[in-house]
C-alpha positions in Angstrom: 90.3 92.4 114.7 92.3 95.5 113.1 90.4 96.5 110.1 91.8 100.2 108.9 94.0 102.6 110.4 93.0 106.5 110.3 95.0 109.5 110.3 95.0 112.7 111.1 97.1 114.8 108.6 98.2 118.5 110.7 100.4 117.6 113.5 100.5 114.0 112.9 101.5 113.3 109.5 103.0 116.9 108.8 104.4 119.8 111.1 102.0 122.1 109.7 101.0 123.7 113.8 103.2 126.4 113.1 102.2 127.5 109.9 98.3 127.4 111.4 99.3 129.2 114.4 101.2 131.9 112.4 98.8 132.9 109.8 96.3 133.0 112.0 98.0 135.1 114.5 98.9 137.4 111.5 95.9 138.0 109.6 94.4 139.0 113.3 96.5 141.7 113.8 95.5 142.9 110.3 92.4 143.2 112.5 94.0 145.1 115.1 93.7 141.8 117.3 96.9 140.3 119.4 96.0 136.9 120.8 99.0 134.9 122.8 99.9 131.2 120.8 98.0 129.4 123.6 94.5 131.0 122.4 94.4 129.1 118.9 95.5 125.8 119.9 91.3 125.2 120.9 90.5 125.8 117.3 93.0 122.4 116.6 91.0 119.7 115.0 87.9 121.7 113.2 87.5 123.2 110.1 88.1 126.7 109.0 85.1 127.5 108.7 84.3 126.9 112.1 87.6 128.4 113.2 86.7 131.8 111.6 83.6 132.0 111.9 83.9 131.9 116.0 86.7 134.2 115.8 84.6 136.5 113.5 81.9 136.6 116.3 84.5 136.8 119.0 86.5 139.7 117.9 83.9 141.4 115.4 86.1 141.2 111.9 84.9 143.1 110.1 85.1 140.6 106.7 82.9 137.7 105.5 84.0 134.2 106.8 84.5 133.0 103.4 87.3 135.3 102.7 88.6 135.2 106.4 89.4 131.8 105.2 90.9 132.6 102.0 93.4 135.1 103.2 94.8 132.7 106.1 95.2 130.6 103.1 97.1 132.7 101.3 99.5 133.7 104.0 99.8 130.2 105.4 100.6 128.6 101.7 103.1 131.6 101.4 104.5 130.0 104.9 104.6 126.6 103.5 106.1 127.4 100.4 109.0 129.7 102.4 110.0 126.9 104.9 108.8 123.4 103.3 106.7 120.8 104.3 108.1 118.5 106.9 107.1 115.4 108.4 106.6 114.5 112.3 109.5 112.4 112.5 109.1 109.1 112.8 105.5 108.9 111.3 106.6 107.8 107.6 108.5 105.1 108.9 105.4 103.8 111.1 102.9 104.4 107.7 104.9 101.7 105.8 105.2 99.4 108.4 101.0 99.5 108.0 101.3 99.5 104.6 103.7 96.5 104.6 101.6 94.5 106.8 98.6 94.9 104.6 96.6 97.4 106.7 94.2 99.7 105.1 95.2 103.5 105.7 92.7 106.5 105.2 93.6 110.3 105.7 90.7 111.9 107.4 91.7 115.6 108.3 89.5 118.8 108.9 91.4 120.6 106.0 90.5 121.0 102.1 90.8 118.1 100.3 93.4 120.0 98.0 95.7 120.6 101.1 95.3 116.7 102.1 96.8 115.9 98.3 99.3 119.1 98.5 100.8 117.4 101.3 100.6 113.4 100.2 102.2 114.3 97.4 104.8 116.4 98.2 105.5 113.6 101.1 105.8 110.6 98.5 102.9 109.0 101.1 99.9 108.9 98.4 100.7 105.1 97.5 100.1 104.1 101.2 96.3 105.4 101.4 93.3 104.1 100.4 90.7 107.2 100.8 91.1 110.3 101.5 88.2 112.4 103.7 88.0 116.1 104.2 85.8 118.4 107.0 84.2 120.0 104.2 83.1 117.0 102.8 81.3 115.3 106.2 77.6 117.4 107.9 79.6 117.8 111.0 83.1 118.8 111.7 85.4 116.9 114.4 84.7 116.6 117.4 81.6 115.1 116.0 82.2 111.5 114.7 81.2 111.9 111.1 84.6 112.3 109.3 86.3 108.6 111.2 82.6 107.0 110.4 82.9 108.2 106.7 86.3 106.7 106.4 85.6 103.7 108.9 82.5 102.8 106.0 84.6 103.6 102.9 87.0 101.1 104.1 84.9 98.7 104.7 85.7 98.5 108.1 83.4 98.9 111.3 84.7 101.6 113.7 85.4 99.6 116.9 87.9 97.6 114.2 89.4 101.1 113.7 92.5 102.6 115.4 92.6 106.7 114.7 96.1 108.5 115.1 94.9 111.9 116.8 96.6 114.8 118.3 94.0 117.4 119.5 91.3 117.7 121.9 88.5 117.9 119.1 90.3 114.6 117.0 90.6 112.4 120.1 86.9 113.4 121.2 85.9 112.7 117.3 87.2 109.1 117.2 86.1 108.4 120.9 82.2 109.5 119.5 83.0 107.3 116.5 83.7 104.5 118.5 86.8 104.1 117.4 90.3 103.1 119.5 92.4 106.4 120.0 96.4 106.7 120.0 96.7 110.4 120.9 100.0 111.8 119.7 101.4 114.3 122.1 104.1 116.9 120.3 106.5 118.1 123.0 107.3 121.0 121.2 103.4 122.4 122.1 101.7 123.1 124.9 99.4 119.6 126.2 96.0 119.3 124.5 93.9 117.6 126.7 94.2 114.0 124.9 92.4 112.0 127.6 90.0 110.2 125.9 92.5 108.5 123.8 93.2 104.6 124.2 96.8 105.2 124.4 99.1 108.5 124.8 102.8 108.5 122.6 105.1 110.7 122.6 106.5 109.4 119.2 106.2 106.9 116.4 109.2 105.1 116.6 107.8 102.0 118.4 104.3 101.7 116.5 103.7 99.2 113.9 100.6 96.9 113.2 101.0 94.2 115.8 100.9 97.8 118.5 97.4 98.5 117.2 96.0 95.2 116.9 96.5 95.3 120.7 94.5 98.2 121.1 91.4 96.6 118.9 92.1 92.6 120.0 
């Protein structure tokens, strides 16, 4: 029995990955570090703190992790303000179909809670969701299961009766570890992530609805 659908945000609901990639590359260049685009895909689904702590150690960056996170956020927010937030094609109608079918929905994202609320308000989709949880609110970030276990618990749902929508290797691994079914979204605009732990992989949301999600659980 389907009890809830849990959405990742970045790369699933909003097309923020280009902003993350550009801001990370731009800040690293300020420290004299040039990276290939593919390098940054390994951090999809992780928290900002984990990502910058790892890169600080790898590249010997002469700045505290908190400062790196904040500087990257400033760059990313400027880029988003300049270009505007755009939803992933087809995802908002999919969310609306689930809501109309009475399926409880949550956003479980590694992004800060302030970013989550900013995005859902910008897209006018806050009304569809009953719960929001950030990676900063749980003990362990993706690929640990904490964030999806938290979302399921707060929707009074069993993890095995939840379907997660994810686009990253870390996110899919997190859903799998939580015992949830997972729809892996492969964005054809980017190099493919390893989504092999997903229950199913899709490249668009146009044909997805509550019955599709129920079939994964039943």
